[in-house]
PANU-181732 format. One record per residue (C-alpha): residue in three letters; x, y, z. Coordinates in steps of 0.05 Angstrom, whole numbers, padded with zeros to 5 digits, always signed. Layout:
<recs>
AlaXYZ;...
</recs>
This chain:
<recs>
Met+02492+01100+02562;Gly+02473+01029+02543;His+02459+01013+02613;Thr+02410+01074+02620;Ile+02372+01052+02556;Ser+02363+00983+02585;Leu+02334+01010+02650;Gln+02285+01054+02610;Arg+02263+00994+02571;Lys+02251+00954+02635;Asp+02211+01011+02664;Arg+02166+01014+02603;Ser+02157+00937+02605;Gly+02138+00942+02680;Phe+02088+00998+02666;Lys+02055+00956+02610;Leu+02048+00898+02658;Leu+02018+00943+02710;Leu+01966+00968+02661;Val+01950+00896+02640;Ala+01940+00876+02712;Leu+01894+00935+02727;Ala+01852+00918+02666;Met+01845+00846+02686;Gly+01827+00866+02756;Thr+01771+00911+02730;Leu+01745+00857+02686;Leu+01744+00805+02742;Ala+01707+00855+02786;Gly+01654+00866+02731;Cys+01644+00790+02726;Ser+01637+00782+02800;Ser+01583+00838+02802;Thr+01545+00807+02747;Gly+01545+00739+02781;Ser+01516+00767+02845;Ser+01464+00817+02819;Gly+01454+00799+02744;Ala+01394+00770+02711;Arg+01351+00721+02756;Val+01338+00649+02734;Val+01262+00643+02737;Asp+01228+00574+02745;Arg+01172+00580+02694;Asn+01135+00520+02729;Asn+01131+00554+02798;Ala+01061+00581+02785;Ala+01002+00533+02793;Pro+00948+00538+02738;Lys+00897+00592+02750;Arg+00836+00564+02786;Pro+00780+00615+02797;Thr+00717+00596+02833;Val+00665+00566+02786;Thr+00597+00592+02806;Ser+00552+00564+02751;Gly+00533+00497+02723;Gln+00550+00428+02751;Tyr+00604+00376+02752;Ile+00590+00301+02742;Val+00630+00259+02792;Lys+00680+00212+02762;Pro+00714+00151+02794;Gly+00768+00173+02844;Asp+00733+00240+02858;Thr+00719+00263+02928;Leu+00679+00322+02950;Phe+00742+00354+02977;Ser+00778+00346+02911;Ile+00723+00375+02872;Ala+00718+00434+02919;Phe+00793+00445+02917;Arg+00793+00441+02842;Tyr+00738+00492+02832;Gly+00755+00539+02889;Trp+00700+00521+02938;Asp+00697+00511+03011;Tyr+00677+00438+03017;Lys+00623+00455+03071;Glu+00589+00506+03026;Leu+00592+00458+02965;Ala+00562+00402+03008;Ala+00507+00448+03033;Arg+00490+00469+02963;Asn+00481+00398+02941;Asn+00448+00372+03005;Ile+00506+00325+03021;Ser+00516+00311+03095;Ala+00578+00286+03131;Pro+00619+00243+03117;Tyr+00607+00275+03048;Thr+00604+00210+03007;Ile+00594+00219+02932;Arg+00586+00168+02876;Pro+00608+00166+02803;Gly+00554+00197+02757;Gln+00528+00243+02814;Pro+00520+00316+02793;Ile+00552+00369+02837;Arg+00517+00435+02827;Phe+00555+00502+02831;Ser+00499+00548+02812;Ser+00448+00571+02864;Gly+00385+00553+02822;Ser+00361+00494+02783;Thr+00324+00529+02727;Gly+00347+00557+02662;Ser+00403+00522+02624;Thr+00444+00464+02647;Thr+00518+00472+02647;Val+00564+00411+02650;Val+00635+00426+02673;Ser+00683+00374+02648;Ser+00739+00346+02690;Pro+00808+00375+02674;Ser+00857+00324+02643;Ser+00929+00326+02628;Ser+00917+00334+02552;Ser+00855+00380+02551;Lys+00829+00445+02580;Thr+00767+00451+02621;Thr+00707+00461+02575;Val+00635+00482+02590;Ile+00580+00456+02547;Arg+00515+00495+02552;Arg+00449+00466+02530;Pro+00375+00478+02543;Val+00342+00436+02599;Gly+00309+00375+02569;Thr+00351+00367+02508;Thr+00405+00314+02493;Thr+00481+00325+02493;Thr+00484+00312+02417;Pro+00507+00375+02381;Pro+00470+00400+02321;Ala+00479+00360+02258;Ser+00502+00420+02218;Ser+00562+00437+02262;Gly+00584+00368+02285;Lys+00615+00399+02347;Pro+00590+00420+02415;Val+00583+00494+02433;Val+00640+00512+02479;Thr+00635+00575+02524;Thr+00674+00605+02579;Pro+00652+00586+02649;Ala+00624+00642+02694;Thr+00677+00654+02745;Thr+00697+00700+02800;Thr+00766+00722+02822;Pro+00793+00683+02883;Val+00789+00723+02946;Val+00853+00729+02987;Thr+00835+00727+03060;Thr+00869+00765+03113;Val+00879+00717+03171;Pro+00881+00739+03244;Ala+00948+00728+03278;Ala+00918+00685+03333;Glu+00886+00641+03283;Arg+00951+00633+03244;Thr+00988+00605+03303;Ala+00933+00561+03332;Gly+00944+00506+03282;Gly+01018+00493+03303;Trp+01040+00493+03232;Thr+01109+00466+03213;Trp+01147+00466+03146;Pro+01127+00409+03099;Ala+01196+00399+03070;Asn+01268+00419+03078;Gly+01297+00457+03019;Val+01303+00524+02983;Leu+01241+00567+02975;Ile+01236+00577+02899;Gly+01166+00603+02889;Lys+01123+00649+02933;Phe+01048+00661+02940;Ala+01018+00708+02890;Ser+00952+00743+02907;Asn+00932+00771+02839;Gly+00885+00714+02822;Ser+00927+00685+02766;Leu+00993+00659+02793;Asn+01019+00617+02849;Lys+00966+00596+02902;Gly+01019+00570+02949;Ile+01096+00562+02956;Asp+01145+00518+02922;Ile+01203+00486+02957;Ala+01261+00453+02917;Gly+01292+00390+02942;Asp+01319+00320+02924;Leu+01281+00265+02889;Gly+01252+00219+02943;Gln+01265+00264+03004;Pro+01207+00264+03056;Val+01148+00309+03051;Phe+01115+00323+03121;Ala+01045+00341+03144;Ala+01047+00414+03162;Ser+00993+00402+03215;Gly+00952+00344+03243;Gly+00888+00324+03208;Ala+00855+00272+03162;Val+00876+00256+03091;Val+00816+00272+03048;Tyr+00847+00263+02980;Ala+00907+00223+02954;Gly+00916+00215+02880;Ser+00933+00248+02813;Gly+00864+00270+02788;Leu+00876+00345+02794;Arg+00913+00373+02734;Gly+00975+00412+02747;Tyr+00988+00381+02815;Gly+01015+00312+02798;Glu+01011+00262+02855;Leu+00972+00302+02906;Ile+00953+00297+02979;Ile+00899+00341+03011;Ile+00894+00343+03089;Lys+00835+00370+03126;His+00856+00403+03191;Ser+00791+00433+03215;Asp+00725+00458+03187;Thr+00764+00520+03165;Tyr+00831+00494+03137;Val+00859+00445+03089;Ser+00929+00439+03061;Ala+00955+00408+02996;Tyr+01021+00377+02976;Gly+01033+00368+02902;His+01084+00339+02852;Asn+01104+00279+02897;Arg+01139+00218+02872;Arg+01104+00170+02919;Leu+01048+00177+02968;Leu+01055+00145+03037;Val+00985+00156+03062;Arg+00916+00139+03041;Glu+00849+00173+03043;Gly+00814+00171+03111;Gln+00881+00163+03149;Gln+00894+00209+03208;Val+00964+00243+03206;Lys+01004+00283+03257;Ala+01043+00347+03246;Gly+01113+00329+03223;Gln+01092+00259+03199;Ala+01122+00236+03131;Ile+01064+00231+03082;Ala+01098+00228+03014;Glu+01165+00229+02976;Met+01183+00292+02938;Gly+01182+00287+02863;Ser+01168+00319+02797;Thr+01101+00292+02774;Gly+01061+00345+02738;Thr+01121+00390+02730;Asp+01192+00389+02702;Arg+01234+00394+02764;Val+01236+00362+02833;Lys+01198+00404+02883;Leu+01140+00407+02930;His+01081+00452+02916;Phe+01046+00470+02982;Glu+00981+00505+02994;Ile+00938+00525+03052;Arg+00867+00544+03040;Arg+00819+00578+03088;Gln+00746+00563+03076;Gly+00765+00544+03006;Lys+00805+00607+02989;Pro+00882+00605+02982;Val+00921+00642+03034;Asp+00997+00654+03038;Pro+01028+00594+03074;Leu+01085+00639+03098;Gln+01037+00671+03143;Phe+01029+00606+03180;Leu+01098+00573+03178;Pro+01151+00590+03228;Arg+01207+00635+03206;Arg+01271+00602+03185;
</recs>
């Protein structure tokens, strides 16, 4: 009799252990499922600032500016901006020179200030012939919103996409994709290690190398043809200079985190001044 009771107790104990094991297995399965398909970690700094095309007013050239950097900043094709301002190749500009965005020279004068790391772009409107001094009663200039148009996303013919012989500008994980809604990312973002090489995605001439464009950090812009330019932002160190010819796959910079809070490369391709999806051009990998 005692022996029978002992066996029953062992059976009940074994049954309890089995229930505990099953419960633990279910819990672990749930944890595994959450890890693979749960909430995504979003990089809030993937998106470049919104840069709609400015179509009114003018910009006063500052030291370090180039026509290409001004066109890139305000959403213009450099050839169209040069033609509007009667600037011929090699598109030399000088500090203090006005670069006009509007199609006419009558009416009011609009000065578009250069973006900086600590302030937003402002537009100060004043009648032609008056000074820049604001009314004594207010003590502040009148600030209005610039007239803009939504960037146009261009559909690129397949033959044209492959003609440039594009290559990936860096090795790493793709963490940000192109957004075509006019307010988010105008290129792609590639994560990597601090100091790893950044490569020219296609051959061309360096038309900008510096940190004058807010939101891009240390930036390189390469002109590939009369139609295409590419941009490489957030670098730690630039390895090329303005005017230098580069080949596809040549190291042009070291990856960094300037202008953002993580190490990554922000890469853009622009066709006639308009952002296009770089993944249309880069080989599949």
